[in-house]
N, C-alpha and C positions, 0 to 999 in steps of 0.2 A: 196706714196713712196713705194719702193720695196727693198727687200733684196734678194741677190743671194747666194744660198747654193751649195756646192760641193756634190760629190757622197755620202759621209757618213755624210752629214749634216754639214760639216765644213763651216764656214763663208768665202765667197769669196769677196762679196761686202756688206758692212753694210747698206747703204742706197743710193738709186738712183731713178731717175724718170723712168717712163715706156718707154719714148722715148729713153733715154740713154741706158736703159737695152736692148731694141731691137737692138740698134746699136752694143753693145758689146757681145751679147749672142753668135753669131756664133764663135768668137774667143775664148770665154770662153769654149764652148762646144768642140772645137778642143783641147784645152789644158787640160781640166779636164774630159772630157767625159760627163756623165749624170750630169746635174745640175738642180736646182729647183729655180723658181722665186716665192717669197713669198710676197704677198700684205700686207704691214704694215698699210694700211688705214682701220680703223674699218668700218664695214658696216653702212649705214645710219639707223637711227631709223625710225619707222613708221611716226612720226611727221615731221622729216626731209624730208622724201620722199614725203609727202603731200605738203610741202612748195616747194620743188623742182619742182613738177608738176604745182603748181600754178604759179611759176615764169616762167616755160615753156609757160604757157598760155600767160603771158605778152610778152614773146619773140615772139610769133606767133599771136599776136593780129590781124594782117591784114587778117589772114586766119581763125579766129574764129568770127562767126557772131552771132547776137542776134535775138532771136525770142521767142515768148510766145505761139506760135501755137501748136496744137496737133501734134504728130509725132516726137517731139523732143527727144524721147527715142530711136530713131533709132540706135544711136551709141552704145547702150547697147548690141545690138545683132551683131555688126560688129567687127571683129578683123583685124588689131590691133585697139585698142580703140582710139589711138592718131592719126588716119588717118585724114589728113586735105584736104580740108577745112571742118570745123565743124560748125554746127548751133545749139545753145542751149540757155538757159536762165541762170540766176544766180544759181539757185539750181541744174540745170543739170551740170553746170561747176563745182560746188563744189563736186557733186557726182562723176563726172568724175575724178577729182584729187584724191579723196579717192580711187577709183577703180584702177587707174594706180599706186597708191602707195602700193597697196596690203592690204589696210585697209578694215574693215567691212563697209558695206553700212551705211552711217549716217542716212539714212531714215528708216533703219530696214526692208527693203524689199528685201534683198538678191540679189539686182541688177536685179531682174526680171522685175520690172517696175520703172519708174522714179517717184520720189516724188516731193514735193514742200516745201516751208518754214514751213508749218504746220506739215508735216511728220518729218522734221528735228527736230522741237521742241518737237514733241510727243515722238520721239525715245530717244532724250536726256533726257526728263523727265522720261521715263521708264528705260532706260539702261545707264544712264550717270548722268550728272547734268547740270543744267542751272544756270549760275551766272549773276547777274545784274550789277556787277562792271567790266567794260571792261578792267580796268588796271590789272586785274587778269588773263586775257586771256593768253594762251600759244600758241606757234607756232603750226599751224595745227588746232586749234579750229575754229569753225564757229561763226560768229556774225550775228544774225538775227535782222533786223531792222523793227520797225513798230508794231502797236498793234495787238491783236488777233493772228491769225495764222501767222502773219508777212508779210512784203511786199518785202523784199530783204534779201539776204545773201551774206557774203563775207568771205574769208579765211584769218586768221591771219598769216602774215609771219614774222613780227617783233613785239614782245610784248613790253609793256611799258605803261606809263600813257595815251598815245594817240597811240594805236597800229596802225601799218601799215598793211593794208589788200590788197588782190587782189580781185577786184570787177568786175563782168561781169554784169553790170546793164543796158548797152545800147550797140549800135553798136561800140562805141569807145573802149569797153573793150575787153578782160580783161586788167585792168589797176591798178596801185598802187593808193590806196586812204587811207588817214588817217581816223580813225573813226569819228574824230571831223568834218570832211568835210561833213558827211552825217547827216543832221538834224533830220531824223526820230527817234522817240522814241516810246516805249522803245528800248534799245539796249541790247540784251540778248546773252550771250556767251554760246554756246552749246559745251559741252565736253563729249566725248563718251568713254566708257571703252572698 
């Protein structure tokens, strides 16, 4: 939503959509002269931006392919980072969402090279926290599945007792998956500061 202010900051329109504002701006400029359009929508938080990019991945699933082969970090050196088609694995997709959201590298590698589930866990252990109760996950947290250095990672998009994640674990992804649908244990929540 937007507010339209007159030359001395006087209120002209209290609240309108951007589409409507674009339609009425020419007439308002002729009548009042210089006017200002003020965005009333607060900016997205870092977590909201991570979730936004994870959902973007689901929206573009046909153009995002799965691979575990070397060379998957090529997108780290290419701008724009959201250029499609794209080929990556689960940890590469999670890292991409963090990068597009303007968040710090969840691998702790400053986006110089691509990590894997082990670097995600290691960095959360050193510079964040690891939770074993998935019901405490927040939007934008990562859930690493499997023992040791982990076998898979997904991004939490809706928290709760059985969080909804975006998972890119095979050619069908990225797709929405509930945590309970993945039987691998343990399930560890990675939260970064």
